[in-house]
FIKOLZA-1660 file (N, C-alpha, C; in steps of 0.1 Angstrom, whole numbers, plus 5000, padded with zeros to 4 digits):
% residues 146
   i   px   py   pz ch aa at
   1 6950 4500 6045  A  M  N
   1 6962 4503 6052  A  M CA
   1 6964 4493 6063  A  M  C
   2 6976 4488 6065  A  V  N
   2 6979 4478 6075  A  V CA
   2 6980 4485 6089  A  V  C
   3 6974 4479 6099  A  E  N
   3 6974 4485 6112  A  E CA
   3 6987 4481 6119  A  E  C
   4 6993 4490 6126  A  I  N
   4 7006 4487 6134  A  I CA
   4 7002 4479 6146  A  I  C
   5 7009 4468 6148  A  K  N
   5 7006 4459 6160  A  K CA
   5 7013 4464 6172  A  K  C
   6 7024 4471 6171  A  T  N
   6 7031 4475 6183  A  T CA
   6 7026 4489 6187  A  T  C
   7 7018 4488 6198  A  K  N
   7 7012 4501 6203  A  K CA
   7 7015 4502 6218  A  K  C
   8 7014 4515 6222  A  V  N
   8 7016 4518 6236  A  V CA
   8 7005 4511 6245  A  V  C
   9 7009 4507 6257  A  S  N
   9 6999 4501 6265  A  S CA
   9 7001 4505 6280  A  S  C
  10 6992 4501 6288  A  N  N
  10 6993 4503 6303  A  N CA
  10 7000 4492 6310  A  N  C
  11 7005 4482 6303  A  A  N
  11 7012 4471 6309  A  A CA
  11 7024 4475 6317  A  A  C
  12 7027 4468 6328  A  S  N
  12 7038 4472 6337  A  S CA
  12 7051 4469 6331  A  S  C
  13 7059 4479 6330  A  V  N
  13 7073 4478 6325  A  V CA
  13 7081 4469 6335  A  V  C
  14 7080 4471 6348  A  V  N
  14 7087 4463 6358  A  V CA
  14 7083 4448 6357  A  V  C
  15 7070 4445 6355  A  D  N
  15 7066 4432 6354  A  D CA
  15 7072 4425 6341  A  D  C
  16 7072 4433 6330  A  F  N
  16 7078 4428 6318  A  F CA
  16 7093 4424 6320  A  F  C
  17 7100 4434 6326  A  I  N
  17 7115 4431 6328  A  I CA
  17 7116 4419 6337  A  I  C
  18 7109 4418 6347  A  N  N
  18 7110 4407 6357  A  N CA
  18 7106 4393 6350  A  N  C
  19 7098 4394 6339  A  S  N
  19 7094 4382 6333  A  S CA
  19 7104 4376 6323  A  S  C
  20 7115 4383 6320  A  V  N
  20 7125 4379 6311  A  V CA
  20 7131 4366 6317  A  V  C
  21 7134 4356 6309  A  K  N
  21 7138 4343 6314  A  K CA
  21 7152 4343 6320  A  K  C
  22 7161 4351 6316  A  D  N
  22 7175 4351 6320  A  D CA
  22 7177 4361 6331  A  D  C
  23 7183 4357 6343  A  E  N
  23 7186 4366 6354  A  E CA
  23 7195 4378 6350  A  E  C
  24 7205 4375 6342  A  T  N
  24 7214 4386 6338  A  T CA
  24 7206 4397 6330  A  T  C
  25 7197 4392 6321  A  R  N
  25 7189 4401 6313  A  R CA
  25 7180 4409 6322  A  R  C
  26 7175 4403 6332  A  I  N
  26 7166 4410 6342  A  I CA
  26 7174 4422 6348  A  I  C
  27 7186 4419 6353  A  K  N
  27 7194 4429 6360  A  K CA
  27 7197 4440 6350  A  K  C
  28 7201 4436 6338  A  E  N
  28 7205 4446 6327  A  E CA
  28 7192 4454 6323  A  E  C
  29 7181 4448 6323  A  G  N
  29 7168 4455 6320  A  G CA
  29 7165 4466 6330  A  G  C
  30 7167 4462 6343  A  H  N
  30 7165 4472 6353  A  H CA
  30 7175 4484 6353  A  H  C
  31 7188 4480 6349  A  E  N
  31 7198 4490 6348  A  E CA
  31 7195 4499 6336  A  E  C
  32 7191 4494 6325  A  L  N
  32 7187 4502 6313  A  L CA
  32 7175 4511 6317  A  L  C
  33 7166 4506 6324  A  L  N
  33 7154 4514 6328  A  L CA
  33 7159 4526 6335  A  L  C
  34 7169 4525 6345  A  K  N
  34 7174 4536 6352  A  K CA
  34 7181 4546 6342  A  K  C
  35 7189 4541 6334  A  I  N
  35 7197 4549 6324  A  I CA
  35 7188 4557 6315  A  I  C
  36 7178 4550 6309  A  F  N
  36 7168 4557 6300  A  F CA
  36 7160 4567 6308  A  F  C
  37 7156 4564 6320  A  K  N
  37 7148 4574 6327  A  K CA
  37 7156 4587 6330  A  K  C
  38 7169 4585 6334  A  K  N
  38 7178 4596 6336  A  K CA
  38 7181 4604 6323  A  K  C
  39 7183 4597 6312  A  A  N
  39 7187 4603 6300  A  A CA
  39 7175 4611 6293  A  A  C
  40 7163 4606 6296  A  T  N
  40 7151 4612 6289  A  T CA
  40 7143 4621 6298  A  T  C
  41 7143 4618 6311  A  G  N
  41 7134 4624 6320  A  G CA
  41 7119 4620 6318  A  G  C
  42 7117 4609 6311  A  E  N
  42 7104 4604 6308  A  E CA
  42 7100 4592 6316  A  E  C
  43 7088 4589 6318  A  K  N
  43 7083 4577 6324  A  K CA
  43 7082 4567 6313  A  K  C
  44 7085 4554 6316  A  P  N
  44 7085 4544 6305  A  P CA
  44 7071 4539 6303  A  P  C
  45 7068 4534 6291  A  N  N
  45 7056 4527 6287  A  N CA
  45 7060 4514 6279  A  N  C
  46 7051 4504 6281  A  M  N
  46 7053 4492 6272  A  M CA
  46 7048 4495 6259  A  M  C
  47 7055 4490 6249  A  W  N
  47 7051 4491 6235  A  W CA
  47 7050 4477 6230  A  W  C
  48 7038 4472 6227  A  G  N
  48 7037 4458 6223  A  G CA
  48 7040 4450 6235  A  G  C
  49 7046 4438 6233  A  K  N
  49 7049 4428 6244  A  K CA
  49 7063 4429 6249  A  K  C
  50 7072 4436 6241  A  S  N
  50 7086 4435 6245  A  S CA
  50 7095 4448 6243  A  S  C
  51 7089 4459 6241  A  I  N
  51 7096 4471 6239  A  I CA
  51 7093 4481 6251  A  I  C
  52 7103 4486 6258  A  V  N
  52 7101 4496 6268  A  V CA
  52 7104 4510 6261  A  V  C
  53 7094 4518 6260  A  G  N
  53 7096 4531 6252  A  G CA
  53 7095 4543 6261  A  G  C
  54 7101 4554 6256  A  F  N
  54 7102 4566 6263  A  F CA
  54 7098 4577 6253  A  F  C
  55 7088 4586 6257  A  G  N
  55 7084 4596 6248  A  G CA
  55 7074 4590 6238  A  G  C
  56 7069 4599 6230  A  L  N
  56 7060 4595 6219  A  L CA
  56 7059 4605 6208  A  L  C
  57 7059 4600 6196  A  Y  N
  57 7057 4609 6185  A  Y CA
  57 7049 4603 6174  A  Y  C
  58 7043 4611 6165  A  H  N
  58 7035 4605 6155  A  H CA
  58 7043 4606 6142  A  H  C
  59 7043 4595 6134  A  Y  N
  59 7050 4595 6121  A  Y CA
  59 7041 4592 6110  A  Y  C
  60 7045 4597 6098  A  K  N
  60 7038 4593 6086  A  K CA
  60 7049 4589 6076  A  K  C
  61 7048 4577 6071  A  S  N
  61 7058 4572 6062  A  S CA
  61 7058 4580 6049  A  S  C
  62 7070 4583 6044  A  E  N
  62 7072 4590 6031  A  E CA
  62 7070 4580 6019  A  E  C
  63 7072 4567 6022  A  R  N
  63 7071 4557 6011  A  R CA
  63 7058 4550 6010  A  R  C
  64 7050 4551 6020  A  S  N
  64 7036 4545 6020  A  S CA
  64 7026 4553 6027  A  S  C
  65 7014 4548 6028  A  S  N
  65 7004 4556 6035  A  S CA
  65 7004 4552 6050  A  S  C
  66 7014 4545 6055  A  Q  N
  66 7014 4541 6069  A  Q CA
  66 7017 4552 6078  A  Q  C
  67 7010 4553 6089  A  E  N
  67 7013 4563 6099  A  E CA
  67 7009 4557 6113  A  E  C
  68 7015 4563 6123  A  G  N
  68 7012 4558 6137  A  G CA
  68 7020 4565 6147  A  G  C
  69 7019 4560 6159  A  D  N
  69 7027 4565 6170  A  D CA
  69 7038 4556 6174  A  D  C
  70 7049 4561 6179  A  W  N
  70 7061 4553 6182  A  W CA
  70 7069 4560 6193  A  W  C
  71 7076 4553 6201  A  P  N
  71 7084 4560 6211  A  P CA
  71 7096 4567 6205  A  P  C
  72 7101 4578 6212  A  L  N
  72 7112 4585 6207  A  L CA
  72 7125 4577 6209  A  L  C
  73 7125 4569 6219  A  T  N
  73 7136 4560 6221  A  T CA
  73 7131 4548 6230  A  T  C
  74 7139 4538 6231  A  G  N
  74 7135 4527 6239  A  G CA
  74 7145 4515 6239  A  G  C
  75 7141 4504 6245  A  F  N
  75 7150 4492 6245  A  F CA
  75 7142 4480 6247  A  F  C
  76 7148 4469 6245  A  S  N
  76 7142 4455 6248  A  S CA
  76 7154 4446 6252  A  S  C
  77 7152 4440 6263  A  P  N
  77 7162 4430 6268  A  P CA
  77 7160 4416 6262  A  P  C
  78 7164 4415 6249  A  R  N
  78 7161 4403 6242  A  R CA
  78 7171 4392 6245  A  R  C
  79 7168 4380 6242  A  K  N
  79 7176 4368 6245  A  K CA
  79 7190 4370 6239  A  K  C
  80 7191 4373 6226  A  Q  N
  80 7204 4374 6219  A  Q CA
  80 7212 4386 6223  A  Q  C
  81 7205 4397 6225  A  N  N
  81 7213 4409 6229  A  N CA
  81 7203 4420 6235  A  N  C
  82 7209 4430 6240  A  L  N
  82 7201 4442 6244  A  L CA
  82 7199 4450 6232  A  L  C
  83 7187 4453 6228  A  T  N
  83 7184 4461 6217  A  T CA
  83 7179 4475 6221  A  T  C
  84 7186 4486 6216  A  L  N
  84 7182 4499 6220  A  L CA
  84 7178 4506 6207  A  L  C
  85 7167 4513 6208  A  Y  N
  85 7161 4520 6196  A  Y CA
  85 7165 4534 6196  A  Y  C
  86 7173 4538 6186  A  I  N
  86 7179 4551 6184  A  I CA
  86 7172 4557 6171  A  I  C
  87 7162 4564 6172  A  M  N
  87 7153 4568 6161  A  M CA
  87 7159 4575 6149  A  M  C
  88 7169 4584 6152  A  L  N
  88 7175 4591 6141  A  L CA
  88 7188 4585 6135  A  L  C
  89 7191 4573 6140  A  G  N
  89 7203 4566 6135  A  G CA
  89 7215 4572 6142  A  G  C
  90 7227 4570 6136  A  F  N
  90 7240 4572 6143  A  F CA
  90 7249 4582 6137  A  F  C
  91 7244 4589 6127  A  N  N
  91 7253 4599 6120  A  N CA
  91 7260 4609 6129  A  N  C
  92 7252 4614 6139  A  D  N
  92 7257 4624 6148  A  D CA
  92 7263 4618 6160  A  D  C
  93 7264 4605 6161  A  L  N
  93 7269 4599 6174  A  L CA
  93 7282 4591 6172  A  L  C
  94 7289 4593 6161  A  A  N
  94 7301 4586 6158  A  A CA
  94 7312 4587 6169  A  A  C
  95 7314 4599 6174  A  G  N
  95 7324 4601 6184  A  G CA
  95 7321 4593 6197  A  G  C
  96 7308 4594 6201  A  L  N
  96 7304 4587 6213  A  L CA
  96 7304 4572 6211  A  L  C
  97 7301 4567 6199  A  L  N
  97 7301 4553 6196  A  L CA
  97 7315 4547 6197  A  L  C
  98 7325 4555 6193  A  K  N
  98 7339 4550 6194  A  K CA
  98 7343 4548 6209  A  K  C
  99 7337 4556 6218  A  K  N
  99 7340 4555 6232  A  K CA
  99 7331 4544 6240  A  K  C
 100 7321 4540 6233  A  L  N
 100 7311 4532 6240  A  L CA
 100 7316 4518 6244  A  L  C
 101 7323 4511 6236  A  G  N
 101 7327 4497 6239  A  G CA
 101 7321 4488 6229  A  G  C
 102 7321 4475 6232  A  K  N
 102 7316 4465 6222  A  K CA
 102 7301 4466 6219  A  K  C
 103 7298 4468 6206  A  H  N
 103 7284 4470 6202  A  H CA
 103 7283 4468 6187  A  H  C
 104 7271 4467 6182  A  K  N
 104 7268 4467 6167  A  K CA
 104 7257 4476 6165  A  K  C
 105 7256 4481 6153  A  T  N
 105 7244 4490 6149  A  T CA
 105 7238 4485 6136  A  T  C
 106 7225 4489 6135  A  S  N
 106 7218 4488 6122  A  S CA
 106 7212 4502 6120  A  S  C
 107 7203 4504 6111  A  K  N
 107 7198 4517 6108  A  K CA
 107 7194 4525 6120  A  K  C
 108 7186 4519 6129  A  G  N
 108 7181 4526 6140  A  G CA
 108 7182 4519 6153  A  G  C
 109 7190 4508 6153  A  C  N
 109 7192 4500 6165  A  C CA
 109 7206 4499 6169  A  C  C
 110 7208 4499 6182  A  L  N
 110 7221 4496 6188  A  L CA
 110 7220 4483 6196  A  L  C
 111 7229 4474 6193  A  Y  N
 111 7229 4460 6198  A  Y CA
 111 7241 4459 6208  A  Y  C
 112 7238 4455 6220  A  I  N
 112 7248 4452 6230  A  I CA
 112 7247 4438 6235  A  I  C
 113 7257 4430 6235  A  N  N
 113 7256 4417 6240  A  N CA
 113 7255 4416 6255  A  N  C
 114 7263 4424 6262  A  K  N
 114 7262 4425 6277  A  K CA
 114 7264 4440 6281  A  K  C
 115 7257 4444 6291  A  L  N
 115 7259 4458 6295  A  L CA
 115 7273 4460 6300  A  L  C
 116 7279 4450 6306  A  A  N
 116 7293 4451 6311  A  A CA
 116 7303 4454 6299  A  A  C
 117 7299 4452 6287  A  D  N
 117 7308 4454 6275  A  D CA
 117 7309 4469 6272  A  D  C
 118 7300 4477 6278  A  V  N
 118 7300 4492 6274  A  V CA
 118 7302 4501 6285  A  V  C
 119 7305 4513 6282  A  D  N
 119 7306 4524 6292  A  D CA
 119 7292 4529 6294  A  D  C
 120 7286 4527 6305  A  T  N
 120 7272 4531 6307  A  T CA
 120 7270 4546 6307  A  T  C
 121 7281 4554 6311  A  Q  N
 121 7280 4568 6311  A  Q CA
 121 7279 4573 6296  A  Q  C
 122 7287 4567 6288  A  V  N
 122 7287 4571 6274  A  V CA
 122 7274 4566 6268  A  V  C
 123 7269 4555 6272  A  L  N
 123 7256 4550 6267  A  L CA
 123 7245 4560 6271  A  L  C
 124 7245 4565 6283  A  Q  N
 124 7235 4575 6287  A  Q CA
 124 7236 4588 6278  A  Q  C
 125 7248 4592 6275  A  K  N
 125 7250 4604 6266  A  K CA
 125 7244 4601 6252  A  K  C
 126 7246 4589 6247  A  I  N
 126 7240 4585 6234  A  I CA
 126 7225 4586 6234  A  I  C
 127 7219 4580 6245  A  I  N
 127 7205 4580 6246  A  I CA
 127 7200 4594 6247  A  I  C
 128 7206 4602 6256  A  S  N
 128 7201 4616 6258  A  S CA
 128 7202 4624 6246  A  S  C
 129 7213 4623 6239  A  Q  N
 129 7215 4631 6226  A  Q CA
 129 7205 4627 6216  A  Q  C
 130 7204 4614 6214  A  S  N
 130 7194 4609 6204  A  S CA
 130 7180 4613 6207  A  S  C
 131 7176 4612 6220  A  Y  N
 131 7163 4615 6225  A  Y CA
 131 7160 4630 6222  A  Y  C
 132 7170 4639 6226  A  S  N
 132 7168 4653 6224  A  S CA
 132 7166 4657 6209  A  S  C
 133 7175 4651 6201  A  S  N
 133 7174 4653 6186  A  S CA
 133 7161 4648 6180  A  S  C
 134 7156 4637 6185  A  A  N
 134 7144 4631 6179  A  A CA
 134 7132 4640 6184  A  A  C
 135 7133 4645 6196  A  K  N
 135 7122 4653 6202  A  K CA
 135 7121 4666 6194  A  K  C
 136 7132 4672 6190  A  K  N
 136 7132 4684 6182  A  K CA
 136 7127 4681 6168  A  K  C
 137 7130 4670 6162  A  K  N
 137 7127 4667 6148  A  K CA
 137 7112 4663 6146  A  K  C
 138 7107 4655 6155  A  Y  N
 138 7094 4649 6153  A  Y CA
 138 7083 4657 6160  A  Y  C
 139 7071 4655 6155  A  S  N
 139 7059 4661 6162  A  S CA
 139 7056 4652 6174  A  S  C
 140 7060 4658 6186  A  V  N
 140 7059 4650 6198  A  V CA
 140 7046 4651 6204  A  V  C
 141 7041 4640 6209  A  I  N
 141 7028 4639 6216  A  I CA
 141 7031 4639 6231  A  I  C
 142 7025 4648 6238  A  K  N
 142 7029 4649 6252  A  K CA
 142 7026 4637 6261  A  K  C
 143 7014 4633 6263  A  K  N
 143 7011 4622 6271  A  K CA
 143 7000 4614 6264  A  K  C
 144 7003 4601 6264  A  K  N
 144 6993 4592 6258  A  K CA
 144 6996 4578 6263  A  K  C
 145 6987 4570 6267  A  T  N
 145 6989 4556 6271  A  T CA
 145 6978 4548 6265  A  T  C
 146 6980 4535 6265  A  G  N
 146 6970 4526 6259  A  G CA
 146 6957 4527 6263  A  G  C
% end
């Protein structure tokens, strides 16, 4: 079985955000940190070297023998865009996505070029709704750090 490399750690979330090369991304990272904390009520943890995660659940793949722990939601202030991890996808979020502003999605990621391109109140609702739904669906682990 392949071991998952992206794991929760005790690394500093603030130090990670401050280490991002672009000043705008640093500011956006701190703003996202506030939004995610408010939307989830959780303290953040670093996952691997570049994902800020909130909450924790254990998963088992239906297609393989892979299993592990993963955040219920999170983000990464990447060079190309802000990447937000929306674990259950976007089927129940269509109405909010229409109000969000400029963005792209993939199966479980929401991509935003600039935080200024979106309505942050709508973004907080998306995160909150996604987090609550994921928390209900998955076997949530209360507290665990690296």
